[in-house]
N, C-alpha and C positions, 0 to 999 in steps of 0.2 A: 634694680631686679624687676618690683610691681611695673613698672614701664613695660621690660622687656617681653614679661609673661604677657598684658594688656595687648601689647603690639604681635603674638604670635599666636595671639586666640585671634585676634583680628582677624587676622591673616585666613585662619582656619575658617571663620567663617565668610569669608570672600571666597576661597576657593571651593566652600562650599557650594555656594546661592549661584556661582557661576558653574560649577559641575552641574544643578538642580536644571537652569536655565537652557544647557547643551542637551539636555536630554529631553528637555517639555519640548527643543524644537525637533531634535530627529522622531517624537510619541509623534508629531504636527505633518512632518516629511512623511512620516508611514501611510498617516491618512488624507495626505496630501498631497500622491503620486506628482499632479500635474506642475508643482514650483519644486524649487532646490534653496539650495544655503545660497545665503547672501552678503556673506563675513560678520562687520560686528558694528552695532552703535556704541558710544557712552551714553550710560546717567550718572547722578551721584545723590542714590536715593540717602534721608536719613536712616540709621540704623541706630539698633542699643549701644555699638561704638563710636557713634558719631557719622559724619558723613563720610560715605565709603564710595569710590569710583567704583562704576562695574561695566564691565564688558556685557554686551546686551546680543543677544544673537539674533540676525534678521534672515527673514524669507525673502524670495522674488516677486512673490504676490502680494507683498505688506500686510500680509492676515496673521500675520504667527504675533501672537501674544502672548506673554509667561502670564501662568496660574498663581504662582508665590510674590512677585515684583507687586508692591504697593502701588495704585495709580497717582497719577502725575496732582490729582489735586490735593492730596496729604501726604504722600512719599515719605510715610513712615512704619518702619515697622514695630509694632506697637507688642509689649512685651503677653500681654493678657491676648493678642491676636496669635502667636505662636503658642502660649500654651493652649488656647485652644484647638490650634490644628497638632497640637503633639494627640489630644484630648481626640481628635477625627482618627488619625491615625493608628490609636488600642493603645499611646504608651501608658502606662501606669503611672498615677499621683506622684507615684517616690520616685519612679526612674524620671520623671519632670521635672519634678524639683533638683536631682543631683544632675539634669541635664544644661539648666539653667544655672547651676553653679560652676561646671565648666565654661559656660557662655561669657559669664557675667564678672565671673571672680565671686559672685555673693548668691550667698544660700539661700536658700526661700523652703518654708517647709511647704508636705503634700498636706499639710490641711489649710496652705493657706492657696496650693492649687484649689484643691478640691472647690475653695471658696470663688476662684475665677471659673472655676466650669459649671454652678453654681446656681441655673437660672433655675428660673422660679416658672410653676405654669402659667400665672398670670400673663409675663413675658411674652410666651411659646402663644399663648392663645390669643396674645393683640395683634403679634406678629401674621399668626393665620386668619384672625381674623378683619384685616387691614380695610381701609376703604380702596376700592380700585377706581380711580380716576378719569382714568385715559381709556379711551376703544381697541378692543384688541381686536380685530380684525379674522386673526386665524390662531387657533390652538393646535397643539400639538399633545395630546394625551398618551400617557399608557400605564404599565404595572408594572413593578418585577416585587419579588421576594423574600425576605427578610427571616431570619431565626430568634426566633423568642419563647422565653421560657415564662410559663403560666403557671401552670402544675408541673408542667411539663414540657417539652423543648417541640415548635413543631415551626412551620414557614408561615409566615403572614403574608398577605399580599400590601404592601406600599405604593399609594397609587398619588401622581403628579401629572401638573399640567404646566406646560410654559404657555407662553400668550405672545404673537409675535406683534407691537403696537404699529403702526404708520410711519413713526420715524425710522423703522429699522431697527429699531432695538427688543431685544428679547425680554421676558420677564418669568420667574418661576412663580406662579399663580397664587399656588395651594400644592399642600402634601395632607396625605389623609393614612392612618394606619389604624383602619375600623374595624381589624379582625375579621378572620377568615378567608376566603380564596376573593379573585378577582370575580366582581359580579355587575353586570349591567345595570342589576336593582341601585347599587353602589353608585355607579357612576350618575344617575339621576339625582339623586339626595346632592352629588357633589355639584353638577351645574346646577340644582337650584340656590345652595350655598354662594356661587360663584355670583348667581345672577341678585342674593340677598345683599353683596358687596357692592355690589355697583356697574358688575360686568356686564360690556354693552358694543354691540357694534360684530358681535360673532358675525364671519359670513365662509367661515371654513373650519370645521376639525379633520385633523388628520390622527389614526389611529389606526389600528390592527383592525382584524376579523372579527371582535368577539360576537358570540351570540347574543342575541339579542341590545347590540348595541346601536344599531345603525334607527331600530324601531324608539331608543332613547331618545335621540339625535335630534330624530325628525319630531316628536312633541316639546323636546325642551327648545331647542332653535330650528320652526320650521322656513325659515328659508335661508338656514344653512348648507354648502355638499358638507357631505360627507368624503373625504378622500381616506382611500386606502390606501397602507401604508406597503409599499414596494419591497424594502426590506426583508418584513414578514410573510409576503406570497412568493420570495425565490428560496427563500426558509425554507416555504414549505412544501413548497413544487419539491425542491429540491429530495427532502427526505421522502418521498411518497414515491417516487420515479426509481428505474433502473440507472446505475453510475453511467453506462453507454451509452444511453438519450441526453443523459444531462446537459451537455456542452452542447448539446443541439438546441436544446429546449432554452436553454441561456441566449444563446447569439439570438434567439429569436423573441425573446423574452426585451433583451435588449433594443433588437429594433423597435419595438410595440413605445419604448421608453423615447426613443429616437425621433418619432413620427413629428410631420411639420404641426400639428392641428389636432385639436379632440376628435374630429369627424374619421380623421385615418386611424388615429390612436386607435376605437372603437372598433373600425376595420380588422384592421389586422388582430387586435385581439379577439375577434369574432373568428376570421380563419385560424389563428392558433389554437383556438380550441376545438374547432369542425375537426380539424388536422390529431390530434391527437388526442381526441374523446375516445376516439374508435381502441386506444391502449388503454387509457386510462379514464374509468367511466368517472373520478371525482371531479375532473374540470368540469362538466357539464353544470358545477356550482356556480363556477364563474362565470355561466351565461348571463345571467343577470347583474351582474354588479360591473359591468365591461365600465359602463358609465363611472361607476364610485372609483376605479381603480386608471382613470382616463381624464379627472378634471382639470390634472396639475397642466393639464397640454393647456388650459386658458391663460396659464401666464407665458410674458415673454420670455421668450430660449433661456436668458443667461440665469435667469432665477428660477430654472422649474426643479432644480435639483432639492432648492428649500422647502417645494411643497409638495416631493415625490415621497417623502419618508418618514418617520420620528427618527431619524439618526441621532438628531442631536438630544433626545431621549435615551434612547440607547449607550450613548457615551455617558451621561450625566449618572445610567443605572450603570453602569461598567464601573465607574471611578466610585461610587460607593459600594460595590462590592464588594471592590480593592482592597476599601477600608475596614467595613465589615468582616473580612476577612482576619485578621487578624486577633479580631478579636474572637471568632466562634460565633455565638449567638448573645443576645439580651440579656441582663438575669431580670429586667421584668420589663413593663410598659412606659414604668416612668423614663429611664434609662432609653429605653429606647426612642423616644420620645425627645427627649433632649439631642441626642448623636442627631436624627434626621432633622432637629431646629436648626443645628450648628453651618451642620452640611448643605439644608438646601437654603439657608440666608448667606453661604459664602456663595454660593454657584450660583445668586440671584446677584448678589455685587458683581460679581466677575459679567456676567450677561447681560445685564441691562448698563453696563459704560461701553461694549463693542456695539456700534449698529452695520447693518453685513450692507457686502457691498452692492453696487447696483441701485440706492434707495431709491433711486426717480421711476426706472422700471417696477420698483415693489411697489411703489405706490400707483403706478398706472394699473396693474393687475389689480390694485384693491379697489381702484374707482370701477372695475369693472366686475368684482363683485359685487360693491352696492346697487351695480342697474340691474338691468332686467334681463337676468342670464336665462337661458331654457334648461328645463330641470328636466326637460321630459326624454 
């Protein structure tokens, strides 16, 4: 009887994992409409039920990777990881214990679950202050807001930094929860902290157009290009123009991003501003930022999407907020720090295990950034 129950639970677990894998592929295809589904391949990772053959969905571009499937180097779902994943998803310790019992047939107390997620402040600080040994030519920076209870519940900024290495791999370099709203002065402190940890070789920073941020970047990284995010630009313009004009404006903005080089891009941006400023005076503010919005055109054409937006950060923040939505808000700063540590450390493992496509062209761009670029 026990063998039959084990087999049934094992099948339920297999079905659940394969369903999640399919949902992950569907999400990927929605975000990458240039590719399509391409059947399956088989892998046999180790699980809490022993080795299990799984059907892994593929895409034609070969770039889809599951966030829940263990890497080939380790290839094992660990109990601690399952518990921590459920904590991130907002499942209570008592409910987590019940789920684990249903999975493996052995009960674990909610006190033991609490122990698995009881991460000391020293462990968190050690990871946040780890030495940065390699160069990171490109940084992606942004902030989002989470609800946190101190004496009352209020939203506070979470700052995060993704670094792109010369091998085309990304890494979560830092996250901060300093209190208050996003400010350029806090970014100055973050940059100083990163440099103290060994950050070097930064040649481009991609961000939104936060007031004062460009000046801070110039002070902390004098030889660095500041690329402003096109996702934020489009969102900002869309919110301020009439619906009847938006389709035409969007088409002209996309023509700018499809320019053959930075000179053509700046020229088209200038013509766009000249045309529409007669109706929308706020567009005059972009005149002196034309170069900041077109630095990405220095990159080889097939890699430009990597350097045009902070979309990787936006996706990361969306996932973060989806998890937090289950909780509502954090009861205190300690619980927020513990959650953010588990979330960003997990994202870092996934990002750092994958290299971007066109690594040769990315390296060519990095070589250009290291050379003498005319900032005028």
